[in-house]
N, CA, C, O and the ligand as a Tripos MOL2 file, in Angstrom:
@<TRIPOS>MOLECULE
protein
  245   243    62     0     0
PROTEIN
NO_CHARGES

@<TRIPOS>ATOM
      1 N         131.7900   96.1930  -93.3340 N.3       1 MET1
      2 CA        130.3300   96.3510  -93.1950 C.3       1 MET1
      3 C         129.9830   97.2990  -92.0550 C.2       1 MET1
      4 O         129.5380   96.8530  -90.9980 O.2       1 MET1
      5 N         130.1730   98.5550  -92.2470 N.am      2 ALA2
      6 CA        129.8810   99.5120  -91.1810 C.3       2 ALA2
      7 C         128.5730  100.2390  -91.4740 C.2       2 ALA2
      8 O         128.3890  101.4050  -91.1260 O.2       2 ALA2
      9 N         127.7050   99.5340  -92.1030 N.am      3 GLU3
     10 CA        126.4280  100.1620  -92.4280 C.3       3 GLU3
     11 C         125.5660  100.3170  -91.1900 C.2       3 GLU3
     12 O         125.3070   99.3490  -90.4750 O.2       3 GLU3
     13 N         125.1310  101.5220  -90.9470 N.am      4 SER4
     14 CA        124.2540  101.7330  -89.7990 C.3       4 SER4
     15 C         122.8460  101.2660  -90.1570 C.2       4 SER4
     16 O         122.3070  101.6160  -91.2070 O.2       4 SER4
     17 N         122.2730  100.4810  -89.2770 N.am      5 PRO5
     18 CA        120.9310   99.9390  -89.5420 C.3       5 PRO5
     19 C         119.8950  101.0420  -89.5950 C.2       5 PRO5
     20 O         119.5960  101.6830  -88.5880 O.2       5 PRO5
     21 N         119.3590  101.2510  -90.7660 N.am      6 LYS6
     22 CA        118.3410  102.2940  -90.8960 C.3       6 LYS6
     23 C         116.9710  101.7450  -90.5640 C.2       6 LYS6
     24 O         116.6840  100.5580  -90.7180 O.2       6 LYS6
     25 N         116.1520  102.6450  -90.1110 N.am      7 LYS7
     26 CA        114.7870  102.2070  -89.8340 C.3       7 LYS7
     27 C         114.0650  101.9600  -91.1410 C.2       7 LYS7
     28 O         114.3390  102.5860  -92.1660 O.2       7 LYS7
     29 N         113.1400  101.0310  -91.0680 N.am      8 LYS8
     30 CA        112.4120  100.7050  -92.2790 C.3       8 LYS8
     31 C         111.0100  101.2740  -92.2360 C.2       8 LYS8
     32 O         110.4120  101.4680  -91.1770 O.2       8 LYS8
     33 N         110.5280  101.5240  -93.3990 N.am      9 CYS9
     34 CA        109.1630  102.0020  -93.5210 C.3       9 CYS9
     35 C         108.2080  100.9190  -93.0130 C.2       9 CYS9
     36 O         108.2390   99.7860  -93.4940 O.2       9 CYS9
     37 N         107.3630  101.2660  -92.0450 N.am     10 PRO10
     38 CA        106.4470  100.2780  -91.4720 C.3      10 PRO10
     39 C         105.3750   99.8330  -92.4580 C.2      10 PRO10
     40 O         104.6590   98.8600  -92.2190 O.2      10 PRO10
     41 N         105.2770  100.5450  -93.5490 N.am     11 ILE11
     42 CA        104.2510  100.2100  -94.5240 C.3      11 ILE11
     43 C         104.7590   99.2150  -95.5490 C.2      11 ILE11
     44 O         104.1440   98.1750  -95.7790 O.2      11 ILE11
     45 N         105.8830   99.5410  -96.1600 N.am     12 CYS12
     46 CA        106.3580   98.6830  -97.2410 C.3      12 CYS12
     47 C         107.7090   98.0510  -96.9490 C.2      12 CYS12
     48 O         108.1450   97.1540  -97.6720 O.2      12 CYS12
     49 N         108.3760   98.5110  -95.8960 N.am     13 GLY13
     50 CA        109.6280   97.8760  -95.5190 C.3      13 GLY13
     51 C         110.8540   98.4590  -96.1880 C.2      13 GLY13
     52 O         111.9660   97.9710  -95.9910 O.2      13 GLY13
     53 N         110.6580   99.4950  -96.9730 N.am     14 LYS14
     54 CA        111.8100  100.1330  -97.5910 C.3      14 LYS14
     55 C         112.5110  101.0110  -96.5570 C.2      14 LYS14
     56 O         111.9250  101.3840  -95.5400 O.2      14 LYS14
     57 N         113.7610  101.3320  -96.8300 N.am     15 PRO15
     58 CA        114.5020  102.1900  -95.8970 C.3      15 PRO15
     59 C         113.7970  103.5260  -95.6820 C.2      15 PRO15
     60 O         113.2580  104.1190  -96.6160 O.2      15 PRO15
     61 N         113.8140  103.9820  -94.4430 N.am     16 MET16
     62 CA        113.1430  105.2150  -94.1040 C.3      16 MET16
     63 C         113.8210  106.4110  -94.7610 C.2      16 MET16
     64 O         115.0390  106.4370  -94.9380 O.2      16 MET16
     65 N         113.0170  107.3870  -95.1130 N.am     17 VAL17
     66 CA        113.5480  108.6240  -95.6660 C.3      17 VAL17
     67 C         113.2740  109.7500  -94.6800 C.2      17 VAL17
     68 O         112.1420  109.9480  -94.2400 O.2      17 VAL17
     69 N         114.3260  110.4800  -94.3430 N.am     18 GLU18
     70 CA        114.2170  111.5170  -93.3220 C.3      18 GLU18
     71 C         113.0140  112.4290  -93.5450 C.2      18 GLU18
     72 O         112.2830  112.7620  -92.6130 O.2      18 GLU18
     73 N         112.8330  112.8110  -94.7640 N.am     19 GLU19
     74 CA        111.7810  113.7770  -95.0690 C.3      19 GLU19
     75 C         110.3960  113.2450  -94.7290 C.2      19 GLU19
     76 O         109.4830  114.0060  -94.4100 O.2      19 GLU19
     77 N         110.2590  111.9450  -94.8040 N.am     20 PHE20
     78 CA        108.9320  111.3610  -94.5920 C.3      20 PHE20
     79 C         108.8850  110.4480  -93.3950 C.2      20 PHE20
     80 O         107.9370  109.6830  -93.2200 O.2      20 PHE20
     81 N         109.8960  110.5260  -92.5820 N.am     21 LYS21
     82 CA        110.0060  109.5420  -91.5140 C.3      21 LYS21
     83 C         108.7850  109.5050  -90.6210 C.2      21 LYS21
     84 O         108.1660  110.5430  -90.3870 O.2      21 LYS21
     85 N         108.4270  108.3560  -90.1230 N.am     22 PRO22
     86 CA        109.2150  107.1210  -90.2260 C.3      22 PRO22
     87 C         108.9160  106.3170  -91.4820 C.2      22 PRO22
     88 O         109.1070  105.1010  -91.5120 O.2      22 PRO22
     89 N         108.4540  106.9920  -92.5010 N.am     23 PHE23
     90 CA        108.0960  106.2700  -93.7230 C.3      23 PHE23
     91 C         109.1230  106.5160  -94.8180 C.2      23 PHE23
     92 O         110.0810  107.2670  -94.6360 O.2      23 PHE23
     93 N         108.9060  105.8750  -95.9470 N.am     24 CYS24
     94 CA        109.8640  106.0140  -97.0300 C.3      24 CYS24
     95 C         109.3860  107.0340  -98.0430 C.2      24 CYS24
     96 O         110.1520  107.5110  -98.8800 O.2      24 CYS24
     97 N         108.1230  107.3540  -97.9520 N.am     25 SER25
     98 CA        107.5880  108.3070  -98.9040 C.3      25 SER25
     99 C         106.2870  108.8850  -98.3610 C.2      25 SER25
    100 O         105.7240  108.3860  -97.3870 O.2      25 SER25
    101 N         105.8330  109.9230  -98.9970 N.am     26 ARG26
    102 CA        104.5990  110.5340  -98.5250 C.3      26 ARG26
    103 C         103.4340  109.5890  -98.7350 C.2      26 ARG26
    104 O         102.4370  109.6140  -98.0130 O.2      26 ARG26
    105 N         103.5920  108.7700  -99.7330 N.am     27 ARG27
    106 CA        102.5210  107.8380 -100.0440 C.3      27 ARG27
    107 C         102.3000  106.8680  -98.8820 C.2      27 ARG27
    108 O         101.1690  106.5980  -98.4780 O.2      27 ARG27
    109 N         103.3940  106.3630  -98.3690 N.am     28 CYS28
    110 CA        103.2790  105.4270  -97.2620 C.3      28 CYS28
    111 C         102.7700  106.1370  -96.0130 C.2      28 CYS28
    112 O         101.9880  105.5760  -95.2450 O.2      28 CYS28
    113 N         103.2130  107.3610  -95.8180 N.am     29 ALA29
    114 CA        102.7170  108.1330  -94.6840 C.3      29 ALA29
    115 C         101.2150  108.3140  -94.8210 C.2      29 ALA29
    116 O         100.4720  108.2850  -93.8400 O.2      29 ALA29
    117 N         100.7990  108.4970  -96.0350 N.am     30 ASP30
    118 CA         99.3860  108.6790  -96.3220 C.3      30 ASP30
    119 C          98.6090  107.3980  -96.0440 C.2      30 ASP30
    120 O          97.5090  107.4230  -95.4900 O.2      30 ASP30
    121 N          99.1930  106.3090  -96.4310 N.am     31 ILE31
    122 CA         98.5540  105.0120  -96.2030 C.3      31 ILE31
    123 C          98.3910  104.7700  -94.7120 C.2      31 ILE31
    124 O          97.3520  104.2990  -94.2490 O.2      31 ILE31
    125 N          99.4350  105.1030  -93.9770 N.am     32 ASP32
    126 CA         99.3900  104.9080  -92.5360 C.3      32 ASP32
    127 C          98.3110  105.7740  -91.9110 C.2      32 ASP32
    128 O          97.5380  105.3220  -91.0660 O.2      32 ASP32
    129 N          98.2760  107.0140  -92.3380 N.am     33 LEU33
    130 CA         97.2670  107.9350  -91.8210 C.3      33 LEU33
    131 C          95.8750  107.4080  -92.1180 C.2      33 LEU33
    132 O          94.9640  107.4870  -91.2930 O.2      33 LEU33
    133 N          95.7420  106.8780  -93.2960 N.am     34 ASN34
    134 CA         94.4530  106.3470  -93.7040 C.3      34 ASN34
    135 C          94.0400  105.1690  -92.8330 C.2      34 ASN34
    136 O          92.8640  104.9940  -92.5150 O.2      34 ASN34
    137 N          94.9990  104.3890  -92.4650 N.am     35 ARG35
    138 CA         94.6890  103.2420  -91.6060 C.3      35 ARG35
    139 C          94.1660  103.7060  -90.2640 C.2      35 ARG35
    140 O          93.2340  103.1380  -89.6930 O.2      35 ARG35
    141 N          94.8020  104.7590  -89.7840 N.am     36 TRP36
    142 CA         94.3470  105.3000  -88.5110 C.3      36 TRP36
    143 C          92.9210  105.8070  -88.6450 C.2      36 TRP36
    144 O          92.0580  105.5240  -87.8150 O.2      36 TRP36
    145 N          92.7020  106.5480  -89.6920 N.am     37 LEU37
    146 CA         91.3990  107.1770  -89.8780 C.3      37 LEU37
    147 C          90.3010  106.1530  -90.0820 C.2      37 LEU37
    148 O          89.1650  106.3500  -89.6500 O.2      37 LEU37
    149 N          90.6420  105.0700  -90.7340 N.am     38 THR38
    150 CA         89.6280  104.0640  -91.0100 C.3      38 THR38
    151 C          89.5460  103.0290  -89.8930 C.2      38 THR38
    152 O          88.6920  102.1430  -89.9110 O.2      38 THR38
    153 N          90.4400  103.1560  -88.9290 N.am     39 GLY39
    154 CA         90.3760  102.2500  -87.7800 C.3      39 GLY39
    155 C          90.8800  100.8620  -88.0800 C.2      39 GLY39
    156 O          90.5870   99.9140  -87.3530 O.2      39 GLY39
    157 N          91.6360  100.7430  -89.1470 N.am     40 ASN40
    158 CA         92.1630   99.4230  -89.4900 C.3      40 ASN40
    159 C          93.5820   99.2240  -88.9840 C.2      40 ASN40
    160 O          94.2010   98.1800  -89.1870 O.2      40 ASN40
    161 N          94.0600  100.2290  -88.3370 N.am     41 TYR41
    162 CA         95.4440  100.1430  -87.8840 C.3      41 TYR41
    163 C          95.5480   99.1940  -86.6930 C.2      41 TYR41
    164 O          94.8850   99.3560  -85.6690 O.2      41 TYR41
    165 N          96.3950   98.2150  -86.8750 N.am     42 VAL42
    166 CA         96.5830   97.2540  -85.7950 C.3      42 VAL42
    167 C          97.9820   97.4040  -85.2170 C.2      42 VAL42
    168 O          98.9820   97.1960  -85.9030 O.2      42 VAL42
    169 N          98.0280   97.7550  -83.9840 N.am     43 ILE43
    170 CA         99.3270   97.9010  -83.3480 C.3      43 ILE43
    171 C          99.8390   96.5230  -82.9310 C.2      43 ILE43
    172 O          99.2070   95.8210  -82.1410 O.2      43 ILE43
    173 N         100.9690   96.1610  -83.4650 N.am     44 PRO44
    174 CA        101.5520   94.8570  -83.1150 C.3      44 PRO44
    175 C         101.8470   94.7880  -81.6320 C.2      44 PRO44
    176 O         102.5220   95.6550  -81.0770 O.2      44 PRO44
    177 N         101.3470   93.7710  -81.0120 N.am     45 ALA45
    178 CA        101.5360   93.6430  -79.5770 C.3      45 ALA45
    179 C         102.9690   93.3040  -79.2350 C.2      45 ALA45
    180 O         103.5020   92.2750  -79.6480 O.2      45 ALA45
    181 N         103.5750   94.1840  -78.4790 N.am     46 ARG46
    182 CA        104.9150   93.9170  -77.9740 C.3      46 ARG46
    183 C         105.9210   93.6250  -79.0810 C.2      46 ARG46
    184 O         106.5190   92.5500  -79.1310 O.2      46 ARG46
    185 N         106.0900   94.5770  -79.9420 N.am     47 ASP47
    186 CA        107.1470   94.4040  -80.9180 C.3      47 ASP47
    187 C         108.4690   94.7510  -80.2400 C.2      47 ASP47
    188 O         108.4960   95.3870  -79.1860 O.2      47 ASP47
    189 N         109.5400   94.3300  -80.8490 N.am     48 ASP48
    190 CA        110.8290   94.5890  -80.2050 C.3      48 ASP48
    191 C         111.3700   95.9710  -80.5410 C.2      48 ASP48
    192 O         112.4550   96.3560  -80.1050 O.2      48 ASP48
    193 N         110.5970   96.7010  -81.3180 N.am     49 GLU49
    194 CA        111.0690   98.0200  -81.6940 C.3      49 GLU49
    195 C         110.4190   99.1010  -80.8360 C.2      49 GLU49
    196 O         109.1930   99.1880  -80.7660 O.2      49 GLU49
    197 N         111.2210   99.9040  -80.2000 N.am     50 PRO50
    198 CA        110.6790  100.9940  -79.3780 C.3      50 PRO50
    199 C         110.0860  102.0770  -80.2570 C.2      50 PRO50
    200 O         110.5110  102.2790  -81.3950 O.2      50 PRO50
    201 N         109.1140  102.7580  -79.7200 N.am     51 LEU51
    202 CA        108.4780  103.8070  -80.4930 C.3      51 LEU51
    203 C         109.4230  104.9910  -80.6270 C.2      51 LEU51
    204 O         110.1060  105.3750  -79.6780 O.2      51 LEU51
    205 N         109.4470  105.5530  -81.8100 N.am     52 PRO52
    206 CA        110.2840  106.7420  -82.0170 C.3      52 PRO52
    207 C         109.6770  107.9420  -81.3060 C.2      52 PRO52
    208 O         108.6890  108.5110  -81.7690 O.2      52 PRO52
    209 N         110.2630  108.3200  -80.1940 N.am     53 ASP53
    210 CA        109.6680  109.4010  -79.4110 C.3      53 ASP53
    211 C         110.4660  110.6860  -79.4850 C.2      53 ASP53
    212 O         110.0270  111.7300  -79.0020 O.2      53 ASP53
    213 N         111.6210  110.6100  -80.0810 N.am     54 ALA54
    214 CA        112.4280  111.8300  -80.1820 C.3      54 ALA54
    215 C         112.8040  112.0590  -81.6310 C.2      54 ALA54
    216 O         112.9720  111.1170  -82.4060 O.2      54 ALA54
    217 N         112.9300  113.3060  -81.9770 N.am     55 ASP55
    218 CA        113.2790  113.5840  -83.3660 C.3      55 ASP55
    219 C         114.7770  113.4800  -83.5760 C.2      55 ASP55
    220 O         115.5810  114.1730  -82.9530 O.2      55 ASP55
    221 N         115.1030  112.5960  -84.4680 N.am     56 GLY56
    222 CA        116.5070  112.4680  -84.8470 C.3      56 GLY56
    223 C         117.3510  111.7260  -83.8410 C.2      56 GLY56
    224 O         118.5720  111.6570  -83.9810 O.2      56 GLY56
    225 N         116.7250  111.1770  -82.8420 N.am     57 GLU57
    226 CA        117.5300  110.4690  -81.8530 C.3      57 GLU57
    227 C         117.8070  109.0460  -82.3240 C.2      57 GLU57
    228 O         116.9010  108.3220  -82.7380 O.2      57 GLU57
    229 N         119.0390  108.6760  -82.2520 N.am     58 ASP58
    230 CA        119.4080  107.3430  -82.6860 C.3      58 ASP58
    231 C         119.3790  106.4020  -81.5050 C.2      58 ASP58
    232 O         120.1530  106.5320  -80.5570 O.2      58 ASP58
    233 N         118.4810  105.4640  -81.5850 N.am     59 GLU59
    234 CA        118.3270  104.5720  -80.4410 C.3      59 GLU59
    235 C         119.1550  103.2980  -80.6000 C.2      59 GLU59
    236 O         119.1280  102.4030  -79.7560 O.2      59 GLU59
    237 N         119.8730  103.2500  -81.6820 N.am     60 ASN60
    238 CA        120.7250  102.0760  -81.8650 C.3      60 ASN60
    239 C         121.9890  102.2390  -81.0200 C.2      60 ASN60
    240 O         122.2930  103.3210  -80.5180 O.2      60 ASN60
    241 N         122.6680  101.1970  -80.8920 N.am     61 PHE61
    242 CA        123.8290  101.2180  -80.0050 C.3      61 PHE61
    243 C         124.7880  102.3510  -80.2850 C.2      61 PHE61
    244 O         125.8070  102.4790  -79.6060 O.2      61 PHE61
    245 ZN        107.0670  102.8000  -97.6350 Zn       62 ZN62
@<TRIPOS>BOND
     1     1     2 1
     2     2     3 1
     3     3     4 2
     4     3     5 am
     5     5     6 1
     6     6     7 1
     7     7     8 2
     8     7     9 am
     9     9    10 1
    10    10    11 1
    11    11    12 2
    12    11    13 am
    13    13    14 1
    14    14    15 1
    15    15    16 2
    16    15    17 am
    17    17    18 1
    18    18    19 1
    19    19    20 2
    20    19    21 am
    21    21    22 1
    22    22    23 1
    23    23    24 2
    24    23    25 am
    25    25    26 1
    26    26    27 1
    27    27    28 2
    28    27    29 am
    29    29    30 1
    30    30    31 1
    31    31    32 2
    32    31    33 am
    33    33    34 1
    34    34    35 1
    35    35    36 2
    36    35    37 am
    37    37    38 1
    38    38    39 1
    39    39    40 2
    40    39    41 am
    41    41    42 1
    42    42    43 1
    43    43    44 2
    44    43    45 am
    45    45    46 1
    46    46    47 1
    47    47    48 2
    48    47    49 am
    49    49    50 1
    50    50    51 1
    51    51    52 2
    52    51    53 am
    53    53    54 1
    54    54    55 1
    55    55    56 2
    56    55    57 am
    57    57    58 1
    58    58    59 1
    59    59    60 2
    60    59    61 am
    61    61    62 1
    62    62    63 1
    63    63    64 2
    64    63    65 am
    65    65    66 1
    66    66    67 1
    67    67    68 2
    68    67    69 am
    69    69    70 1
    70    70    71 1
    71    71    72 2
    72    71    73 am
    73    73    74 1
    74    74    75 1
    75    75    76 2
    76    75    77 am
    77    77    78 1
    78    78    79 1
    79    79    80 2
    80    79    81 am
    81    81    82 1
    82    82    83 1
    83    83    84 2
    84    83    85 am
    85    85    86 1
    86    86    87 1
    87    87    88 2
    88    87    89 am
    89    89    90 1
    90    90    91 1
    91    91    92 2
    92    91    93 am
    93    93    94 1
    94    94    95 1
    95    95    96 2
    96    95    97 am
    97    97    98 1
    98    98    99 1
    99    99   100 2
   100    99   101 am
   101   101   102 1
   102   102   103 1
   103   103   104 2
   104   103   105 am
   105   105   106 1
   106   106   107 1
   107   107   108 2
   108   107   109 am
   109   109   110 1
   110   110   111 1
   111   111   112 2
   112   111   113 am
   113   113   114 1
   114   114   115 1
   115   115   116 2
   116   115   117 am
   117   117   118 1
   118   118   119 1
   119   119   120 2
   120   119   121 am
   121   121   122 1
   122   122   123 1
   123   123   124 2
   124   123   125 am
   125   125   126 1
   126   126   127 1
   127   127   128 2
   128   127   129 am
   129   129   130 1
   130   130   131 1
   131   131   132 2
   132   131   133 am
   133   133   134 1
   134   134   135 1
   135   135   136 2
   136   135   137 am
   137   137   138 1
   138   138   139 1
   139   139   140 2
   140   139   141 am
   141   141   142 1
   142   142   143 1
   143   143   144 2
   144   143   145 am
   145   145   146 1
   146   146   147 1
   147   147   148 2
   148   147   149 am
   149   149   150 1
   150   150   151 1
   151   151   152 2
   152   151   153 am
   153   153   154 1
   154   154   155 1
   155   155   156 2
   156   155   157 am
   157   157   158 1
   158   158   159 1
   159   159   160 2
   160   159   161 am
   161   161   162 1
   162   162   163 1
   163   163   164 2
   164   163   165 am
   165   165   166 1
   166   166   167 1
   167   167   168 2
   168   167   169 am
   169   169   170 1
   170   170   171 1
   171   171   172 2
   172   171   173 am
   173   173   174 1
   174   174   175 1
   175   175   176 2
   176   175   177 am
   177   177   178 1
   178   178   179 1
   179   179   180 2
   180   179   181 am
   181   181   182 1
   182   182   183 1
   183   183   184 2
   184   183   185 am
   185   185   186 1
   186   186   187 1
   187   187   188 2
   188   187   189 am
   189   189   190 1
   190   190   191 1
   191   191   192 2
   192   191   193 am
   193   193   194 1
   194   194   195 1
   195   195   196 2
   196   195   197 am
   197   197   198 1
   198   198   199 1
   199   199   200 2
   200   199   201 am
   201   201   202 1
   202   202   203 1
   203   203   204 2
   204   203   205 am
   205   205   206 1
   206   206   207 1
   207   207   208 2
   208   207   209 am
   209   209   210 1
   210   210   211 1
   211   211   212 2
   212   211   213 am
   213   213   214 1
   214   214   215 1
   215   215   216 2
   216   215   217 am
   217   217   218 1
   218   218   219 1
   219   219   220 2
   220   219   221 am
   221   221   222 1
   222   222   223 1
   223   223   224 2
   224   223   225 am
   225   225   226 1
   226   226   227 1
   227   227   228 2
   228   227   229 am
   229   229   230 1
   230   230   231 1
   231   231   232 2
   232   231   233 am
   233   233   234 1
   234   234   235 1
   235   235   236 2
   236   235   237 am
   237   237   238 1
   238   238   239 1
   239   239   240 2
   240   239   241 am
   241   241   242 1
   242   242   243 1
   243   243   244 2
@<TRIPOS>SUBSTRUCTURE
     1 MET1         2 RESIDUE 1 A MET
     2 ALA2         6 RESIDUE 1 A ALA
     3 GLU3        10 RESIDUE 1 A GLU
     4 SER4        14 RESIDUE 1 A SER
     5 PRO5        18 RESIDUE 1 A PRO
     6 LYS6        22 RESIDUE 1 A LYS
     7 LYS7        26 RESIDUE 1 A LYS
     8 LYS8        30 RESIDUE 1 A LYS
     9 CYS9        34 RESIDUE 1 A CYS
    10 PRO10       38 RESIDUE 1 A PRO
    11 ILE11       42 RESIDUE 1 A ILE
    12 CYS12       46 RESIDUE 1 A CYS
    13 GLY13       50 RESIDUE 1 A GLY
    14 LYS14       54 RESIDUE 1 A LYS
    15 PRO15       58 RESIDUE 1 A PRO
    16 MET16       62 RESIDUE 1 A MET
    17 VAL17       66 RESIDUE 1 A VAL
    18 GLU18       70 RESIDUE 1 A GLU
    19 GLU19       74 RESIDUE 1 A GLU
    20 PHE20       78 RESIDUE 1 A PHE
    21 LYS21       82 RESIDUE 1 A LYS
    22 PRO22       86 RESIDUE 1 A PRO
    23 PHE23       90 RESIDUE 1 A PHE
    24 CYS24       94 RESIDUE 1 A CYS
    25 SER25       98 RESIDUE 1 A SER
    26 ARG26      102 RESIDUE 1 A ARG
    27 ARG27      106 RESIDUE 1 A ARG
    28 CYS28      110 RESIDUE 1 A CYS
    29 ALA29      114 RESIDUE 1 A ALA
    30 ASP30      118 RESIDUE 1 A ASP
    31 ILE31      122 RESIDUE 1 A ILE
    32 ASP32      126 RESIDUE 1 A ASP
    33 LEU33      130 RESIDUE 1 A LEU
    34 ASN34      134 RESIDUE 1 A ASN
    35 ARG35      138 RESIDUE 1 A ARG
    36 TRP36      142 RESIDUE 1 A TRP
    37 LEU37      146 RESIDUE 1 A LEU
    38 THR38      150 RESIDUE 1 A THR
    39 GLY39      154 RESIDUE 1 A GLY
    40 ASN40      158 RESIDUE 1 A ASN
    41 TYR41      162 RESIDUE 1 A TYR
    42 VAL42      166 RESIDUE 1 A VAL
    43 ILE43      170 RESIDUE 1 A ILE
    44 PRO44      174 RESIDUE 1 A PRO
    45 ALA45      178 RESIDUE 1 A ALA
    46 ARG46      182 RESIDUE 1 A ARG
    47 ASP47      186 RESIDUE 1 A ASP
    48 ASP48      190 RESIDUE 1 A ASP
    49 GLU49      194 RESIDUE 1 A GLU
    50 PRO50      198 RESIDUE 1 A PRO
    51 LEU51      202 RESIDUE 1 A LEU
    52 PRO52      206 RESIDUE 1 A PRO
    53 ASP53      210 RESIDUE 1 A ASP
    54 ALA54      214 RESIDUE 1 A ALA
    55 ASP55      218 RESIDUE 1 A ASP
    56 GLY56      222 RESIDUE 1 A GLY
    57 GLU57      226 RESIDUE 1 A GLU
    58 ASP58      230 RESIDUE 1 A ASP
    59 GLU59      234 RESIDUE 1 A GLU
    60 ASN60      238 RESIDUE 1 A ASN
    61 PHE61      242 RESIDUE 1 A PHE
    62 ZN62       245 GROUP 0 **** ****
């Protein structure tokens, strides 16, 4: 079991796709954008996941 833990799409929970990261598809990216625009986006307080601040940087061990 040497599977590297991939990030999941914050919208639907599917594995992230590089092309649309951090989402799994453009659709989910669109949904996320829409949430921001409509002000419905709720940032989870103190999640254990650090924000992706670098491109392509693997923050896992
Ligand atoms: Zn998704």
